[in-house]
N, C-alpha and C positions, 0 to 999 in steps of 0.2 A: 579228712572230709571225703565223703563218698562222691565220686565223679558222676557225671551224667551217664557215661557209658556203663559204669558199674550199677547205677540205678536201673538202667534198662536190663542188665543181666539179672538183677534181683527180681524184677517183675517177670521176666521170662521164666526164671527158675521157680518163682512163686506159682505161676500158672501151670507149668508143665510137671513139676515134681512135688513142690510143697503142698499144694492143694490135694492131689491124690493121696499123698502120705498122711495128711491130716484126716482125710475121710477114713482111710484104712485104720489109722490110729484110734479114732473114736469108735469104730466098729469092733475093734479088738477089746476095747473097754466094755462095750456092749450095753452101756447104760449112760444116759445123759447126766452131766454134772449139774448140780443146782446152779441156777443163774448167778447167785452171789459168788460162788467159787470161780466160775469161768470169767466173770467180769472183774473179780479181784485180781486174778492172774493177768488179765489184760492191763488193768490199772498199774500193777507193779511193773509190767514191761514198758509202759509209757512214761513212768515217772522215775525210773531207777536206772542204774548201770547194769551191764550184763552180769557182773559178779553178784550184785544184789539180787537180781532175778534168779540166778542159780541158787543162791542161799535160800531164797524164799521157797523155791520148788523143792529143794532137798529137805527143808524144815517141814513142809507139808507132807512129804512122803514118809517122814519119820514120826509124825504126830500120832499119838495113840488114843486120842479122845474122840475118834469118829463114832457116830451112832452105828448100830448094826446095819441099817439100810444105806449107810454111806461107805461101806467097805471097798467099793470100787474107786473111791476118790484117792486114797493113798497109792493104789495101783496106777492110776492115771499119772500121778506125780512121779512115781518111780520110772515109769516108761518115758515120761517127758525128760527126765534127767538123761536117760539113754539117748533120746532123740537129739538132745543138744550136741552130742558128739558128732552126729551127722551134719548138723547145721554149721558147726565149726569147720568141718572139712569143706563144705560148700563155700564158706566165707574165705578160706584160704585159696580155693580155686579161683574165685572171682578176683581177689586181690593179686593173684599171680599174673593177671593180665596187665598190671601196671609195669611201666618202664623201670621205675624206681621201687625200692623196698618200702612197703607200707609202714607207717609209724604204729606204735602200740595203741595210740588213740584211734587211728583209723581201723585197726584190727578189731578193737572193742566196738566201734560204731558199726562195723560190718556184721559182727556176730549179733549185735542187738537188733539191727535192722532185719536180719533173717529170722531171729527169734520172734520178733513182732509179727512178721508176715505169717509165720507158722501158727502163732497163737491166734491171730485173727481168723485164720482158716479153721482152727479148732473151735473157736467161738461160733462161727457160722454153721459148722457141722453139728455142734451141740444144739444150737437153736433149731436146726432142721430135725434132729432126732426128737427133741421135745415136741415140736409141732406135729410130726408124724405120729408120735405116740399119743398125743392128745386127740387126733382124728381117727386113729385106729386102735381101739381097745377091744379086746375079746370079751364078749358076754357069754353067758352060760350056754347059749345055743350055737356058739361058734361064729355068729355073725360078726362082721367087722364094722361096727358102728359106734358112734359116740352120741348119746342122747342126753348127756348131762345138762345141756342148756335148753332142752325141750321140756315144755310143761307137760306133766302127766295129767291125763283126764281125771277130773275130780269125781265124776259120776258116769257110769255107763248108762246112757239114756235108752239103749235097746232093752236092757233088763227091766227098767221101770215101765216102759211102754208095754212090754209083754206081760208083766205082772199085773197091769191094770186091765187086762182083758183085751188088749189090742190084737189085731190080726196082722200077719205079714202078707 
């Protein structure tokens, strides 16, 4: 069982190291993941053991059925597998604060807690990247606007008025 002191250490680590690492991680991928992918990853982390989470991530990284526009997804999972090694080091550092040796169950719980924290930061950064991309798309003039939700004029009334002999 994770103690109150360890939970505080996790929150501190989450805010000071895991969050910036997650932001950097997503920027190195350079493209947001589909919402279904990142939510699926979170769901696996919430409903499974640490070993099952690792198996899922490794399987996703080795999957060969990605569409051409999804080639960044297996790279995401490959890098996440590598990130887990850092999370394991952090878990051992937090557990080393205990007076007694941590049980294997406690070690697994700590690794999973840190993995969930990191994945939640990935989810947040992924959502931020999606939102940012939705609001800033490059058009052919180089303007940074998104007008996809704006109605286009159906008729230019100035041309009609001028064509009917009106004066300006």
